[in-house]
C-alpha positions as a Markdown table, in Angstrom:
| # | Residue | x | y | z |
|---|---|---|---|---|
| 1 | Met | -38.8 | 53.8 | 13.2 |
| 2 | Phe | -36.7 | 52.2 | 10.5 |
| 3 | Ser | -35.8 | 55.8 | 9.1 |
| 4 | Val | -35.6 | 57.6 | 12.5 |
| 5 | Phe | -32.9 | 55.3 | 13.6 |
| 6 | Val | -30.8 | 55.6 | 10.4 |
| 7 | Leu | -31.1 | 59.3 | 10.4 |
| 8 | Leu | -30.2 | 59.8 | 13.8 |
| 9 | Pro | -26.8 | 61.9 | 14.2 |
| 10 | Leu | -23.7 | 60.1 | 14.8 |
| 11 | Ile | -22.0 | 60.7 | 18.1 |
| 12 | Cys | -18.4 | 61.1 | 18.5 |
| 13 | Leu | -17.4 | 60.1 | 15.0 |
| 14 | Gly | -14.7 | 63.1 | 14.4 |
| 15 | Val | -14.2 | 64.5 | 11.3 |
| 16 | Ser | -13.2 | 62.4 | 8.1 |
| 17 | Ser | -13.1 | 63.0 | 4.7 |
| 18 | Gln | -14.3 | 59.6 | 3.7 |
| 19 | Pro | -18.1 | 58.4 | 4.6 |
| 20 | Leu | -17.9 | 55.3 | 6.7 |
| 21 | Pro | -19.4 | 52.2 | 5.1 |
| 22 | Glu | -23.1 | 51.8 | 6.1 |
| 23 | Gly | -22.8 | 48.9 | 8.2 |
| 24 | Gln | -20.0 | 50.5 | 10.3 |
| 25 | Arg | -22.2 | 53.7 | 10.5 |
| 26 | Leu | -25.0 | 51.7 | 11.8 |
| 27 | Phe | -23.1 | 49.9 | 14.3 |
| 28 | Thr | -21.8 | 53.2 | 15.4 |
| 29 | Ile | -25.1 | 54.3 | 16.1 |
| 30 | Ala | -26.1 | 51.2 | 17.8 |
| 31 | Val | -23.1 | 51.4 | 20.2 |
| 32 | Ser | -23.8 | 55.1 | 21.1 |
| 33 | Arg | -27.4 | 54.0 | 21.9 |
| 34 | Ala | -26.4 | 51.2 | 24.0 |
| 35 | Gln | -23.8 | 53.2 | 25.8 |
| 36 | His | -26.7 | 56.0 | 26.7 |
| 37 | Leu | -29.2 | 53.4 | 27.9 |
| 38 | His | -26.4 | 52.0 | 30.0 |
| 39 | Gln | -25.6 | 55.3 | 31.3 |
| 40 | Leu | -29.4 | 55.7 | 32.0 |
| 41 | Ala | -29.6 | 52.5 | 34.1 |
| 42 | Gln | -26.6 | 53.3 | 36.1 |
| 43 | Asn | -28.2 | 56.8 | 37.0 |
| 44 | Leu | -31.4 | 55.2 | 37.8 |
| 45 | Phe | -29.7 | 52.6 | 40.3 |
| 46 | Ser | -27.6 | 55.4 | 41.8 |
| 47 | Ala | -30.4 | 57.7 | 42.3 |
| 48 | Phe | -32.5 | 54.7 | 44.0 |
| 49 | Glu | -29.6 | 53.7 | 46.1 |
| 50 | Ser | -29.0 | 57.4 | 47.3 |
| 51 | Ser | -32.5 | 57.3 | 48.3 |
| 52 | Leu | -32.1 | 54.4 | 50.7 |
| 53 | Gln | -30.7 | 54.2 | 54.5 |
| 54 | Met | -27.4 | 53.1 | 55.3 |
| 55 | Glu | -29.0 | 49.9 | 56.7 |
| 56 | Glu | -31.3 | 49.4 | 53.7 |
| 57 | Gln | -28.4 | 49.6 | 51.3 |
| 58 | Arg | -26.5 | 47.1 | 53.2 |
| 59 | Gln | -29.2 | 44.6 | 53.3 |
| 60 | Leu | -30.2 | 44.9 | 49.8 |
| 61 | Ser | -26.6 | 45.0 | 48.6 |
| 62 | Lys | -26.5 | 41.3 | 49.7 |
| 63 | Ile | -29.3 | 40.3 | 47.1 |
| 64 | Phe | -27.6 | 41.0 | 44.0 |
| 65 | Pro | -26.0 | 39.1 | 42.1 |
| 66 | Gln | -26.9 | 35.9 | 44.3 |
| 67 | Asp | -30.6 | 36.7 | 43.3 |
| 68 | Phe | -30.6 | 36.1 | 39.3 |
| 69 | Cys | -32.1 | 38.2 | 36.9 |
| 70 | Asn | -34.7 | 36.9 | 34.3 |
| 71 | Ser | -31.9 | 37.4 | 31.5 |
| 72 | Asp | -29.6 | 34.7 | 33.1 |
| 73 | Tyr | -32.0 | 32.1 | 31.5 |
| 74 | Phe | -30.9 | 33.3 | 28.1 |
| 75 | Ile | -28.5 | 31.3 | 26.3 |
| 76 | Ser | -25.3 | 33.7 | 26.4 |
| 77 | Pro | -21.7 | 33.9 | 26.9 |
| 78 | Thr | -20.6 | 33.5 | 30.5 |
| 79 | Asp | -17.6 | 35.6 | 30.4 |
| 80 | Lys | -15.7 | 38.0 | 28.3 |
| 81 | His | -13.4 | 35.2 | 26.9 |
| 82 | Glu | -16.4 | 33.1 | 25.9 |
| 83 | Ala | -17.9 | 36.3 | 24.3 |
| 84 | Gln | -14.7 | 36.7 | 22.4 |
| 85 | Arg | -14.9 | 33.6 | 20.5 |
| 86 | Ser | -18.8 | 34.0 | 20.0 |
| 87 | Pro | -19.8 | 34.4 | 16.4 |
| 88 | Val | -21.0 | 38.1 | 15.6 |
| 89 | Leu | -24.3 | 37.2 | 14.6 |
| 90 | Lys | -24.7 | 35.2 | 18.2 |
| 91 | Leu | -23.7 | 38.5 | 20.1 |
| 92 | Leu | -26.1 | 40.4 | 17.9 |
| 93 | Ser | -28.9 | 38.0 | 18.6 |
| 94 | Val | -28.3 | 38.0 | 22.4 |
| 95 | Ser | -28.5 | 41.8 | 22.3 |
| 96 | Tyr | -31.6 | 41.9 | 20.5 |
| 97 | Gln | -33.2 | 39.3 | 23.1 |
| 98 | Leu | -31.8 | 41.4 | 26.2 |
| 99 | Val | -33.3 | 44.7 | 24.9 |
| 100 | Glu | -36.5 | 43.3 | 23.7 |
| 101 | Ser | -37.1 | 41.7 | 27.1 |
| 102 | Trp | -37.0 | 45.2 | 28.9 |
| 103 | Glu | -39.4 | 47.1 | 26.5 |
| 104 | Phe | -42.3 | 46.1 | 28.9 |
| 105 | Pro | -40.5 | 46.0 | 32.4 |
| 106 | Ser | -38.9 | 49.3 | 31.5 |
| 107 | Arg | -42.3 | 51.0 | 32.3 |
| 108 | Ser | -41.9 | 50.0 | 35.8 |
| 109 | Leu | -38.7 | 51.6 | 36.6 |
| 110 | Thr | -39.6 | 54.4 | 38.5 |
| 111 | Pro | -42.4 | 55.4 | 36.1 |
| 112 | Ala | -42.3 | 59.0 | 36.5 |
| 113 | Val | -38.5 | 59.4 | 35.7 |
| 114 | Ala | -38.9 | 56.5 | 32.9 |
| 115 | Leu | -41.7 | 58.4 | 31.3 |
| 116 | Arg | -39.5 | 61.6 | 31.4 |
| 117 | Ile | -36.5 | 60.0 | 29.6 |
| 118 | Gln | -38.7 | 57.9 | 27.3 |
| 119 | Leu | -36.9 | 54.9 | 28.2 |
| 120 | Ser | -39.6 | 52.5 | 26.6 |
| 121 | Pro | -39.0 | 54.2 | 22.8 |
| 122 | Lys | -35.4 | 54.2 | 23.3 |
| 123 | Leu | -35.1 | 50.3 | 23.7 |
| 124 | Ser | -37.5 | 50.0 | 20.9 |
| 125 | Glu | -35.2 | 52.2 | 18.6 |
| 126 | Leu | -32.1 | 50.3 | 19.7 |
| 127 | Lys | -34.0 | 46.9 | 19.0 |
| 128 | Thr | -35.0 | 48.1 | 15.4 |
| 129 | Gly | -31.4 | 49.0 | 15.0 |
| 130 | Ile | -29.7 | 45.6 | 16.2 |
| 131 | His | -32.5 | 44.0 | 13.9 |
| 132 | Met | -31.0 | 45.9 | 11.1 |
| 133 | Leu | -27.4 | 44.7 | 11.8 |
| 134 | Ile | -28.7 | 41.2 | 12.4 |
| 135 | Arg | -30.2 | 41.4 | 8.8 |
| 136 | Ser | -27.5 | 43.0 | 7.1 |
| 137 | Asn | -24.9 | 40.5 | 8.9 |
| 138 | Gln | -26.4 | 37.2 | 7.7 |
| 139 | Glu | -26.8 | 35.3 | 4.5 |
| 140 | Asp | -30.5 | 34.6 | 4.9 |
| 141 | Ala | -32.2 | 37.7 | 6.3 |
| 142 | Asp | -35.5 | 35.8 | 6.4 |
| 143 | Ser | -34.3 | 33.2 | 9.0 |
| 144 | Phe | -34.6 | 35.7 | 11.9 |
| 145 | Gly | -37.5 | 37.8 | 10.9 |
| 146 | Glu | -39.4 | 38.7 | 14.0 |
| 147 | Thr | -39.1 | 35.5 | 16.0 |
| 148 | Ser | -37.7 | 36.5 | 19.5 |
| 149 | Leu | -38.3 | 35.7 | 23.1 |
| 150 | Pro | -41.7 | 36.7 | 24.4 |
| 151 | His | -42.1 | 39.7 | 26.7 |
| 152 | Leu | -41.1 | 38.9 | 30.3 |
| 153 | Ala | -42.8 | 40.0 | 33.0 |
| 154 | Pro | -40.3 | 42.1 | 35.3 |
| 155 | Tyr | -40.6 | 39.9 | 38.5 |
| 156 | Val | -43.3 | 37.2 | 40.1 |
| 157 | Asn | -45.8 | 39.4 | 42.1 |
| 158 | Tyr | -44.3 | 42.7 | 40.8 |
| 159 | Tyr | -47.7 | 44.2 | 40.3 |
| 160 | Gln | -49.3 | 43.4 | 43.9 |
| 161 | Asn | -49.6 | 45.3 | 46.5 |
| 162 | Leu | -46.4 | 44.7 | 48.9 |
| 163 | Gly | -44.9 | 45.8 | 52.1 |
| 164 | His | -42.4 | 48.4 | 52.2 |
| 165 | Glu | -39.2 | 45.9 | 52.7 |
| 166 | Glu | -40.5 | 43.8 | 49.6 |
| 167 | Ser | -41.3 | 46.9 | 47.6 |
| 168 | Leu | -37.7 | 47.8 | 48.1 |
| 169 | Arg | -36.1 | 44.8 | 47.1 |
| 170 | Arg | -37.9 | 44.2 | 44.0 |
| 171 | Thr | -37.1 | 47.6 | 42.8 |
| 172 | Tyr | -33.6 | 47.2 | 43.7 |
| 173 | Lys | -33.4 | 44.0 | 42.0 |
| 174 | Leu | -35.1 | 45.4 | 38.6 |
| 175 | Leu | -32.5 | 48.3 | 38.7 |
| 176 | Ala | -29.6 | 46.0 | 39.1 |
| 177 | Cys | -30.7 | 43.7 | 36.4 |
| 178 | Phe | -31.6 | 46.6 | 34.1 |
| 179 | Lys | -28.2 | 48.1 | 34.6 |
| 180 | Lys | -26.3 | 44.8 | 34.3 |
| 181 | Asp | -28.4 | 43.8 | 31.0 |
| 182 | Met | -27.8 | 47.4 | 29.6 |
| 183 | His | -24.0 | 46.8 | 30.1 |
| 184 | Lys | -24.0 | 43.3 | 28.2 |
| 185 | Val | -25.7 | 44.9 | 25.4 |
| 186 | Glu | -23.1 | 47.4 | 25.1 |
| 187 | Thr | -20.2 | 45.2 | 25.6 |
| 188 | Tyr | -21.5 | 42.7 | 22.8 |
| 189 | Leu | -22.4 | 45.4 | 20.1 |
| 190 | Asn | -18.9 | 47.1 | 20.8 |
| 191 | Met | -17.1 | 43.9 | 20.7 |
| 192 | Ser | -19.0 | 43.0 | 17.4 |
| 193 | Lys | -18.4 | 46.4 | 15.9 |
| 194 | Cys | -14.6 | 46.2 | 16.8 |
| 195 | Arg | -14.2 | 42.5 | 15.2 |
| 196 | Leu | -15.9 | 43.4 | 12.0 |
| 197 | Tyr | -14.1 | 46.5 | 11.3 |
| 198 | Leu | -11.0 | 46.6 | 13.4 |
| 199 | Glu | -11.1 | 49.8 | 14.6 |
| 200 | Ala | -7.9 | 51.5 | 15.8 |
| 201 | Asn | -9.5 | 52.8 | 19.3 |
| 202 | Cys | -11.4 | 49.2 | 20.1 |
| 203 | Thr | -10.7 | 47.4 | 22.9 |
| 204 | Leu | -11.9 | 44.0 | 23.4 |
């Protein structure tokens, strides 16, 4: 997995006569993968919404964001300004936890589609890349090790046979939370990269 992540082609780097520093190169790959997962999450959510009746959409839209996601229990920045003040290692650690928390639940995101786009392997590869960034940006790499939050079940009673209305509700919530969390990961990784390397096209 280590070599696969490192050797993946870089996206949107442009032509440069000078090779990028290794850390910046790894950040570029991680940000690109996070952007890809965020786009997939948006596509899955949009496809589900388009399959609903108008009244179903109206009712379900009332649930989120009042109905919290599992990741809301993570200790993370509460807004953009706090994120900008947070240490890079904290942003990377939160990103790692967010990605890891979806490795198992992602198998329940419309299984046929999730299988076709290999969602779980994409999350695992991004988690490996973020782990590498954490190790390269801390003095004591062993302090991070393999410790992380336990896998979270998607939602209470998710795998029970539920009625049509409750089934729609749980799927809506799962997809909405996945989109929300992937947006956080993309934002935190891009913010970390911009702060470390001060690239001209970065926006915080």
